[in-house]
C-alpha positions as CSV (number, residue, x, y, z in Angstrom):
1,M,105.1,91.6,124.0
2,N,107.9,89.8,122.2
3,L,107.8,91.0,118.6
4,A,109.3,87.7,117.4
5,E,106.4,85.8,118.9
6,D,104.6,83.6,116.4
7,R,101.1,85.1,116.7
8,L,99.6,82.6,114.1
9,S,100.7,79.7,116.3
10,S,98.7,81.1,119.2
11,L,95.4,80.9,117.4
12,P,93.1,78.0,118.4
13,D,92.8,75.0,116.0
14,D,89.2,75.7,115.3
15,L,89.9,79.2,114.1
16,I,92.8,78.1,112.0
17,H,90.6,75.4,110.4
18,K,87.9,78.0,109.7
19,I,90.5,80.3,108.0
20,L,91.9,77.5,105.9
21,S,88.3,76.3,104.9
22,F,88.0,79.3,102.6
23,L,91.0,78.0,100.5
24,E,91.3,75.0,98.2
25,L,92.9,72.1,100.1
26,E,95.9,72.3,97.9
27,H,96.5,75.9,98.9
28,S,95.7,75.1,102.5
29,I,98.6,72.7,102.5
30,R,100.9,75.2,100.9
31,V,100.3,77.9,103.4
32,S,101.4,75.6,106.2
33,V,104.8,77.2,105.8
34,L,103.5,80.3,107.5
35,S,103.9,78.8,110.9
36,S,105.6,75.8,112.4
37,R,102.4,74.9,114.1
38,W,100.5,75.0,110.8
39,K,102.7,72.4,109.3
40,S,100.4,69.4,109.8
41,I,97.2,71.1,110.9
42,W,95.6,70.6,107.6
43,K,95.5,66.8,108.4
44,S,92.9,67.5,111.2
45,M,90.7,69.9,109.2
46,P,87.0,69.0,109.2
47,Y,86.7,70.7,105.8
48,L,87.7,69.5,102.4
49,N,87.6,71.9,99.5
50,L,88.7,70.1,96.4
51,I,88.6,71.8,93.0
52,N,90.0,70.4,89.7
53,F,90.0,72.9,86.8
54,V,91.7,71.2,83.9
55,K,92.7,74.4,82.1
56,I,93.8,76.2,85.3
57,N,96.5,75.5,87.8
58,S,95.5,72.2,89.4
59,P,97.4,69.0,90.4
60,P,98.6,67.1,87.3
61,D,96.8,64.0,88.6
62,F,93.8,65.1,90.6
63,S,92.8,61.6,91.7
64,K,96.3,60.8,92.9
65,F,96.5,64.1,94.8
66,V,93.1,63.4,96.6
67,N,94.0,59.8,97.5
68,N,97.3,61.1,98.9
69,V,95.5,63.7,101.0
70,L,93.0,61.2,102.4
71,S,95.7,58.7,103.2
72,H,97.7,61.3,105.3
73,R,94.6,62.8,106.9
74,N,93.8,62.1,110.6
75,Y,91.4,59.2,110.2
76,Q,89.7,59.9,113.6
77,I,88.6,63.4,112.7
78,H,85.0,63.6,111.4
79,L,84.1,65.8,108.4
80,S,81.9,68.8,108.7
81,S,81.8,70.0,105.0
82,V,83.1,68.5,101.8
83,F,83.1,70.3,98.4
84,L,84.3,68.5,95.3
85,Y,84.3,70.0,91.8
86,S,86.0,68.5,88.8
87,D,85.6,69.4,85.1
88,G,88.2,66.8,84.2
89,R,88.1,63.0,83.9
90,V,88.1,61.1,87.1
91,S,87.2,57.4,87.3
92,H,84.0,56.0,88.7
93,E,86.1,53.9,91.1
94,F,87.8,57.0,92.4
95,M,84.5,58.8,93.0
96,K,83.0,55.7,94.8
97,R,86.1,55.4,97.1
98,F,86.0,59.1,97.8
99,L,82.3,59.2,98.7
100,E,82.7,56.1,100.9
101,Y,85.5,57.8,102.8
102,V,83.6,61.0,103.5
103,L,80.4,59.2,104.4
104,T,82.2,57.0,106.9
105,H,83.5,60.1,108.5
106,N,80.0,61.5,109.2
107,V,80.1,64.3,106.7
108,Q,77.3,66.9,107.4
109,Q,77.5,69.0,104.2
110,L,78.4,67.4,100.9
111,T,78.6,69.0,97.4
112,V,79.7,67.0,94.4
113,S,79.9,68.6,90.9
114,W,81.1,66.3,88.2
115,S,80.6,65.4,84.6
116,P,80.6,61.7,84.2
117,E,80.9,60.1,80.7
118,N,78.4,57.4,81.5
119,E,75.7,56.7,84.0
120,V,77.0,56.6,87.5
121,A,75.4,54.7,90.4
122,F,76.5,56.2,93.7
123,P,77.2,53.9,96.7
124,L,74.1,53.1,98.7
125,S,75.7,54.7,101.8
126,L,75.0,58.1,100.2
127,Y,71.3,57.5,100.5
128,T,71.3,56.1,104.0
129,S,73.7,58.5,105.8
130,R,72.7,59.3,109.4
131,S,74.8,62.5,109.4
132,L,74.1,64.3,106.1
133,Q,72.3,67.6,106.6
134,H,73.0,69.3,103.2
135,L,73.4,67.3,100.0
136,D,74.1,68.9,96.6
137,L,74.6,66.6,93.5
138,H,75.4,68.5,90.3
139,N,75.9,66.8,87.0
140,F,76.9,69.4,84.4
141,G,77.7,66.9,81.7
142,Y,75.5,65.9,78.7
143,N,76.6,62.3,78.2
144,G,76.5,60.8,81.6
145,S,74.0,60.9,84.5
146,Y,73.7,60.1,88.2
147,S,71.3,57.4,89.1
148,G,69.4,57.5,92.4
149,T,67.6,54.9,94.4
150,P,63.8,54.3,94.8
151,A,63.9,55.9,98.3
152,W,66.3,58.2,100.2
153,D,66.7,57.3,103.9
154,L,68.4,60.4,105.2
155,P,66.9,61.3,108.7
156,A,69.1,64.4,109.3
157,L,68.8,65.9,105.8
158,A,67.5,69.5,105.8
159,T,68.6,70.7,102.3
160,L,68.7,68.7,99.0
161,H,69.7,70.1,95.6
162,L,69.7,67.8,92.6
163,Y,70.8,68.9,89.1
164,N,70.6,66.7,86.1
165,I,69.9,63.6,88.1
166,R,67.9,60.5,86.9
167,V,66.1,58.9,89.8
168,S,64.5,55.5,89.8
169,D,61.6,54.8,87.4
170,N,59.4,53.2,90.1
171,C,59.8,56.0,92.5
172,T,56.5,57.4,93.8
173,D,57.5,59.0,97.1
174,L,61.2,59.8,96.9
175,F,61.6,61.8,100.1
176,S,59.2,60.1,102.6
177,K,62.2,58.9,104.7
178,C,63.7,62.4,105.0
179,P,61.6,63.7,107.9
180,N,63.6,66.9,108.4
181,L,63.8,68.0,104.8
182,K,63.0,71.8,104.6
183,N,64.6,72.9,101.3
184,L,64.3,71.0,98.1
185,N,65.7,72.1,94.7
186,L,65.2,69.9,91.6
187,R,66.6,71.0,88.3
188,N,66.7,69.1,85.0
189,C,65.8,65.9,86.7
190,K,64.5,62.8,84.9
191,I,62.2,60.0,86.1
192,G,62.2,57.5,83.2
193,E,58.8,56.5,82.1
194,T,56.9,57.7,85.1
195,K,53.9,59.9,84.2
196,V,53.0,61.1,87.7
197,F,55.6,62.4,90.2
198,K,54.6,63.0,93.8
199,I,56.2,65.1,96.4
200,F,54.5,64.5,99.8
201,H,56.3,66.0,102.8
202,P,54.8,67.4,106.0
203,Q,57.8,69.6,106.9
204,L,58.9,70.9,103.5
205,S,59.2,74.8,103.6
206,N,61.0,75.8,100.3
207,L,60.6,74.0,97.0
208,T,62.1,74.9,93.6
209,L,61.3,73.0,90.4
210,E,63.3,74.1,87.4
211,S,63.1,72.5,83.9
212,T,62.6,69.2,85.5
213,F,60.8,65.9,85.0
214,W,60.7,65.8,81.2
215,G,57.8,63.6,80.0
216,V,56.0,63.7,83.3
217,E,52.3,64.6,82.9
218,V,51.4,65.4,86.5
219,I,53.4,66.8,89.4
220,D,51.5,66.3,92.6
221,V,52.8,68.3,95.6
222,I,51.3,67.9,99.1
223,A,53.2,70.1,101.6
224,P,51.2,71.6,104.5
225,Q,54.1,73.7,105.7
226,L,55.3,74.9,102.3
227,K,56.1,78.7,102.3
228,N,58.0,79.4,99.1
229,L,57.4,77.7,95.7
230,T,59.4,78.5,92.5
231,I,58.5,76.8,89.2
232,T,60.7,77.5,86.2
233,H,59.9,76.2,82.7
234,G,57.4,73.7,84.2
235,E,55.7,71.2,82.0
236,G,52.5,69.2,82.6
237,K,49.8,69.7,85.2
238,H,50.9,70.9,88.6
239,L,48.6,69.9,91.5
240,I,49.5,71.9,94.6
241,S,48.2,71.4,98.1
242,A,50.0,74.0,100.2
243,P,47.6,76.0,102.5
244,S,50.6,77.8,104.2
245,L,52.1,79.0,100.9
246,T,53.1,82.7,101.1
247,S,55.3,83.2,98.0
248,L,55.0,81.9,94.5
249,V,57.4,82.5,91.5
250,I,56.5,81.2,88.1
251,K,59.0,81.6,85.2
252,G,58.8,80.2,81.7
253,H,57.5,80.7,78.1
254,D,53.8,80.3,78.6
255,P,51.3,80.1,81.5
256,L,51.6,77.1,83.8
257,Q,48.7,74.7,84.4
258,L,48.5,75.2,88.1
259,I,45.7,73.8,90.2
260,A,45.2,74.4,94.0
261,T,43.9,71.0,95.1
262,Q,42.7,72.1,98.5
263,G,39.2,73.6,98.5
264,Q,40.3,77.0,99.9
265,G,43.0,77.6,97.3
266,F,46.0,79.4,98.7
267,P,44.6,81.4,101.7
268,S,48.1,82.6,103.0
269,L,49.4,83.7,99.6
270,E,51.1,87.2,99.9
271,K,53.4,87.5,96.9
272,V,53.3,86.2,93.4
273,D,55.9,86.9,90.7
274,L,55.0,85.9,87.1
275,H,57.8,86.2,84.5
276,L,56.5,84.7,81.3
277,S,58.2,85.3,77.9
278,F,56.9,84.7,74.3
279,L,53.3,85.2,75.3
280,S,50.6,85.9,72.6
281,S,46.9,86.5,72.6
282,E,46.3,82.8,72.3
283,H,47.7,82.3,75.8
284,A,45.1,84.7,77.3
285,P,42.6,81.9,78.4
286,K,45.4,80.0,80.2
287,M,46.7,83.2,81.7
288,I,43.3,84.1,83.1
289,S,42.9,80.5,84.4
290,L,46.2,80.8,86.2
291,L,45.4,84.1,87.8
292,Q,42.1,82.9,89.0
293,Q,43.9,80.2,91.0
294,L,45.9,83.1,92.7
295,H,43.0,85.3,93.7
296,T,44.0,85.6,97.4
297,V,47.4,87.2,96.6
298,K,48.1,90.7,98.1
299,L,51.1,91.7,95.9
300,L,51.4,90.6,92.3
301,T,54.4,91.2,90.1
302,L,54.1,90.5,86.4
303,D,55.5,91.3,83.0
304,L,54.0,94.3,81.2
305,N,53.2,92.1,78.2
306,I,50.8,90.1,80.4
307,L,48.8,93.2,81.1
308,K,48.8,94.1,77.4
309,I,47.5,90.7,76.4
310,L,44.8,90.7,79.1
311,S,43.8,94.2,78.1
312,S,43.2,93.1,74.5
313,S,41.2,90.0,75.6
314,M,38.4,91.7,77.4
315,G,35.7,89.4,75.9
316,L,37.1,86.4,77.7
317,M,36.3,87.9,81.1
318,S,33.0,89.6,80.3
319,N,30.3,88.9,82.9
320,Q,32.8,86.8,84.9
321,P,34.0,87.4,88.5
322,S,37.1,89.5,88.7
323,P,39.4,88.5,91.7
324,F,41.7,91.5,91.0
325,A,39.2,94.3,90.7
326,N,40.7,96.3,93.6
327,F,44.3,96.0,92.4
328,K,46.3,99.1,91.4
329,I,49.8,99.8,90.2
330,V,52.2,100.6,93.0
331,K,55.5,100.4,91.2
332,F,56.8,100.0,87.6
333,L,60.3,99.0,86.5
334,K,61.1,100.0,83.0
335,S,64.0,97.6,82.8
336,D,63.7,93.9,82.1
337,F,61.1,94.7,79.4
338,G,58.7,96.1,82.0
339,R,57.9,94.7,85.4
340,V,54.6,95.9,87.0
341,Y,53.9,95.6,90.7
342,L,50.2,95.5,91.7
343,E,48.6,95.2,95.1
344,V,45.2,95.4,96.7
345,E,44.3,99.1,97.4
346,A,44.7,100.2,101.0
347,N,41.8,99.2,103.3
348,E,40.3,97.1,100.5
349,K,40.1,93.3,100.0
350,A,40.2,91.5,96.7
351,T,36.7,90.2,96.0
352,T,35.2,87.7,93.6
353,S,31.8,89.4,93.7
354,L,32.7,92.2,91.2
355,V,31.8,91.4,87.7
356,V,33.9,92.6,84.8
357,D,32.0,94.7,82.3
358,S,33.1,94.7,78.6
359,S,33.6,98.5,78.8
360,D,36.3,98.3,81.5
361,Q,39.8,99.4,80.5
362,C,41.5,96.1,81.4
363,S,39.6,92.8,81.4
364,I,40.8,91.5,84.8
365,F,42.5,94.5,86.5
366,R,39.7,97.1,86.5
367,M,41.8,99.8,88.1
368,V,44.5,99.5,85.4
369,S,43.6,101.7,82.4
370,R,44.8,101.3,78.8
371,E,46.4,104.7,79.1
372,E,48.7,103.4,81.9
373,I,49.6,100.4,79.8
374,E,50.4,102.6,76.8
375,V,52.6,104.9,79.0
376,M,54.5,101.9,80.4
377,S,54.9,100.4,76.9
378,D,56.4,103.6,75.6
379,M,58.7,103.8,78.6
380,V,60.1,100.3,77.8
381,L,60.6,101.3,74.2
382,A,62.4,104.5,75.3
383,T,64.6,102.4,77.6
384,L,65.6,100.2,74.7
385,L,66.4,103.2,72.5
386,I,68.6,104.7,75.2
387,A,70.5,101.4,75.5
388,K,70.9,101.3,71.8
389,I,72.2,104.9,71.6
390,R,74.5,104.4,74.5
391,Y,76.0,101.3,73.0
392,R,76.6,103.0,69.6
393,L,78.1,106.1,71.2
394,K,80.4,103.9,73.4
395,K,81.5,101.9,70.3
396,R,82.2,105.1,68.4
397,K,84.1,106.6,71.3
398,A,86.3,103.5,71.6
399,L,87.1,103.7,67.8
400,T,87.8,107.4,68.0
401,D,90.1,107.0,71.1
402,T,92.1,104.4,69.3
403,K,92.7,106.4,66.2
404,Q,92.7,110.0,67.4
405,G,93.3,109.8,71.2
406,H,95.8,112.6,71.5
407,D,94.0,114.9,69.1
408,M,90.6,114.4,70.7
409,E,92.1,115.2,74.1
410,Q,93.3,118.6,72.9
411,M,90.0,119.3,71.2
412,D,88.0,118.4,74.3
413,A,90.1,120.6,76.6
414,P,88.0,123.8,76.2
415,R,84.7,121.9,76.8
416,K,86.2,120.1,79.8
417,S,87.1,123.5,81.2
418,C,83.6,124.7,80.6
419,K,82.2,121.6,82.3
420,R,84.3,122.3,85.4
421,K,83.0,125.9,85.6
422,M,79.4,124.7,85.2
423,H,79.7,121.9,87.7
424,E,78.7,123.8,90.9
425,H,76.1,125.7,89.0
426,G,74.5,122.5,87.8
427,K,74.4,121.0,91.3
428,V,72.6,124.1,92.6
429,Q,70.1,124.0,89.7
430,V,69.2,120.3,90.5
431,K,68.3,121.2,94.0
432,K,66.1,124.1,92.9
433,Q,64.3,122.1,90.2
434,K,63.3,118.9,92.0
435,V,59.7,119.9,92.1
436,Q,59.6,120.9,88.4
437,S,58.7,118.6,85.6
438,A,61.1,116.0,84.2
439,F,61.7,118.0,81.1
440,E,62.9,121.1,83.1
441,K,65.6,119.1,84.9
442,Q,67.8,119.0,81.9
443,W,68.3,121.2,78.8
444,H,65.0,121.4,76.9
445,F,64.6,118.4,74.6
446,G,63.1,120.6,71.9
447,K,66.3,122.6,71.7
448,M,68.3,119.4,71.7
449,M,66.2,118.1,68.7
450,T,67.0,121.4,66.8
451,Q,70.7,121.0,67.5
452,I,70.8,117.4,66.4
453,K,68.9,118.1,63.2
454,K,71.2,121.0,62.5
455,G,74.3,118.9,63.2
456,K,72.9,116.2,60.9
457,S,72.3,118.6,58.1
458,E,75.8,120.1,58.4
459,G,77.4,116.6,58.4
460,L,78.6,116.8,62.0
461,L,77.0,113.6,63.1
462,R,78.3,111.0,60.7
463,K,78.0,107.4,61.8
464,L,76.0,108.5,64.9
465,P,72.5,107.2,65.9
466,T,70.8,110.5,65.1
467,S,67.6,108.9,64.0
468,D,67.3,106.9,67.2
469,T,68.0,110.0,69.3
470,C,65.3,112.0,67.5
471,D,62.9,109.1,67.9
472,L,63.7,109.0,71.6
473,I,63.0,112.7,72.1
474,L,59.7,112.4,70.2
475,L,58.7,109.4,72.3
476,L,59.5,111.2,75.5
477,Q,57.4,114.1,74.5
478,Q,54.6,111.7,73.7
479,I,55.0,110.0,77.1
480,D,55.0,113.4,78.8
481,G,51.6,114.2,77.3
482,L,50.1,110.9,78.3
483,V,51.3,111.1,81.9
484,T,49.9,114.6,82.1
485,E,46.5,113.3,81.1
486,L,46.4,110.6,83.7
487,S,44.2,111.1,86.7
488,A,45.8,112.5,89.8
489,S,45.6,109.2,91.6
490,K,47.4,107.3,88.9
491,R,50.1,109.9,87.9
492,P,52.6,109.7,90.8
493,V,53.9,106.1,90.3
494,L,54.5,106.6,86.6
495,Q,55.7,110.2,86.9
496,E,58.6,109.0,89.2
497,T,59.7,106.4,86.6
498,F,59.3,108.9,83.8
499,S,61.6,111.4,85.6
500,I,64.4,108.9,85.9
501,L,63.9,108.0,82.2
502,C,64.2,111.6,81.2
503,E,67.4,112.0,83.2
504,E,68.9,109.0,81.4
505,A,67.8,110.3,78.1
506,A,69.3,113.7,78.7
507,V,72.6,112.1,79.5
508,V,72.8,110.2,76.2
509,T,71.5,113.2,74.3
510,N,74.1,115.5,75.8
511,N,76.7,112.9,74.9
512,M,75.4,113.1,71.3
513,L,75.7,116.8,71.3
514,D,79.2,116.5,72.7
515,C,80.2,114.8,69.5
516,M,79.1,117.9,67.5
517,K,81.7,120.0,69.3
518,I,79.1,122.7,70.2
519,P,80.7,125.6,72.0
520,C,79.8,126.0,75.6
521,H,78.5,129.5,75.2
522,K,75.8,128.3,72.7
523,K,74.4,125.6,75.0
524,P,74.6,126.0,78.8
525,K,74.8,122.2,79.5
526,P,74.4,121.0,83.1
527,S,77.0,118.5,84.5
528,N,76.3,114.8,84.0
529,V,78.1,114.0,87.2
């Protein structure tokens, strides 16, 4: 093969276009110098990737640059994908001409992110395109807004994302003329004075409503094929008719007023994720009402705080059917302020025939005891303490390294040598001790507590989070006792999380002891690696 051969020029046009599509158009034009054949190939690209960052390297006059590109582009080539982002000022006239160009070239995927100063009315051709399959309109400004039309006539559209868009006030069925719409994402949208907003679509599969429709009192969704529904910071009453719904995610500050309008509720519901912050006991009735709408779910994920509130509100469920009587904890994540995974016990079905008695541990989840809730709450508290200690140690280390970097390196040399010697021994010990309790995996916390108190009394731990570390150790000892007292069937799930928690605590506590310059022969410390 001739080594001087231009291998880039031998690539087919489609492949070259695909390579260049990952670059901004300005850069695609610049790399044309790589090959003689690439010199004008950008003119036939079916992709336009136009980005205007005012504070970063971008064309001095973005509008002029884009107009120049479009004027030199092969007019006969249709467009497959167009992405336009601008955080700078571009005129409404420019945007209108640009959109008219791409729409007349049968664009299939169009994304426009822009911050207009005033309200913008897009050309009508945007809402009547025969070729558009994916449309994303994103207004990230506060002063201006995009204005939609009463109806969108887009027969090929499959995916629609709208952010901060104001649609027509007299719109009652915005998407009825989009027969192939499968994915709909509405975020921060506004509908003037309309009090009821309807989404009726026979083919819709995925729907996301986020902080949308301010002032709307009722959102009515009728979607027979809807599989996935996400509602974030929803307001007003949500009437949902979706017999095929399998996944539901609800995020916000308080329980959503959700009503299943079909008589059988959500018969296909498999997963529900409830992530609600700022809950208090006054939200318990709404929370119970929401959960009762979801009684057919098989896997339920919720915040620990929800369990705590329901546990303290047993009277609200006394002598009432419990749809979650057979649910048990299958997983617990101590991060994110506690996330609890519950599912129907194996070979069991959720039933509404079991009545909650006031003596039950948790008012709606009979198989979740108060002891489990207490253990999980303590684990979350311990996780926060570990994060606090880790942050303060990191901050102290950065300060020490800045002031005494060279000296600290010399002082740490003996301990580093000891760590290297103990490394292999530590790895062997971990393998041998996997079946032992969490406290036996690291140096005993009681001895750590003694060393910390000794160092504190001798003034070795100045400006260190000694109180937090002592609180952490006491809390872990308390959790250990609670976990041990749990029944054999409930212990494994929380024991696994507790073991991980102890390992993390041992690391930060060892780091605390490192700051005391304790000789290696006094404390055989395993490697943190």
